[in-house]
C-alpha positions, 0 to 999 in steps of 0.5 A: 516277633521271634520265638522258639521252643525245644520239643525235646532235647537229648541223646534220645531225640532232638527237635526245635521249633523256630517261628517268626511272626510278622503281622498275620504271617507266621513262618516255621522252621523245624530244626531236626526231626530226631523222633519217630513220626508218631512221637514227633506229631504228638510233641508238635500237638503239645506245642499247639501245631500240626506237622502240615503247618511247618514251612521248612525242615533243617537237618543239622546232621545225620546222626539218628537223634537229629535226622530221625523222621525227616524223610518221612515227614518231608514227603508226607506233608510236602515240606522242603528240607534243608541239610548239607550235601555231606549229611544227605550222602551220609544218610544214603542219598534218599530221594526227597522227591524234589523237596531237598535243598543243600545248605552250606556254611555262610550261605543264607537261606530265606524261609518266609520272614526267617532268615537262617544262617548255617555254619560249620561246626566241629563234630564227628559227622560228615558235614555238620551245620548249626544255625543263627535264625533272625526275623530281622529284628531279633536273632537266635543261635542254636549250638549243639553237638560240637566238640569245641567252639572254634573262632568261626562259631563264636563269630557267627553267634555274636550279638544274639538275643537268644541262645539254645546251647548244648550242656552235654556232660559233666566231665567228672560224671563222664569219667566215672560213668559206665561208658566204655573208654572209646566212648568216653573219648568220643563224647569228651573229645574235640569232635564230641559234645560240649562239657558243662565247663566248655559250654559255660565258657561259650555262654560267657564269651557270647554274653552281652546286655541284649542276650535275653535267653540261654536255653541249656540243651542236649543234656546227657541223662547218664552224665549230667544233671539239670542242677549242675547245668544251671549252676554252670550257666549262672556262674558264666552269665552272672545270674541266679540259678533259679532264672536258668533254663534247661530243655529235657528229653521228654518235654523239651521247653516252653516257648521263649 
């Protein structure tokens, strides 16, 4: 069985748990650690886990709301951590005491019964990667922090059973916001974040009969509303708004 949950998703911090269960074995991957160590421990506890039960960490890119306490957590619990070489260099090339592994686009990573497929995305970071995770039977796509979906991105996410997808901002709300012009351009640009309309187009392109869950994630607290996201998701997937799920900054989501 493959399951996942967000521990929190938004500009203040991001972390996602992915777990493969096979017989009596559990393989657990923490994608991003965008909180302080104490806060991450508390969020893990709410999910019924301790940090020592994490098998590996994957950092998607160097922005603070994603890398957070990855270095401290890895060293404290002796947890292997994967990130691109570009991400590592962008964070100052910290010493991970032999626990660091470099990830690359298209090179699979085995973490117990989890198979992780990293792929590049267009975002304003040094060498950002997003992920497809599989237990051999089911597959989950994690796609946040990108300005647009390239053919490469869509090809890596075909045939998913579940998708965690960024719905960062409503374009009209962003345009009317108090953000300075340069920040509006950055967020709404090709290397920024996905608008609701852009994310809905991705969801529609990836939709098929076997796609069981789409979780809206990385919603801007200033420039979006969950109701707008659920409406966009429902229209894209041909479903009811009441069935649509979003993760929030404080609680994340339940297990899916």
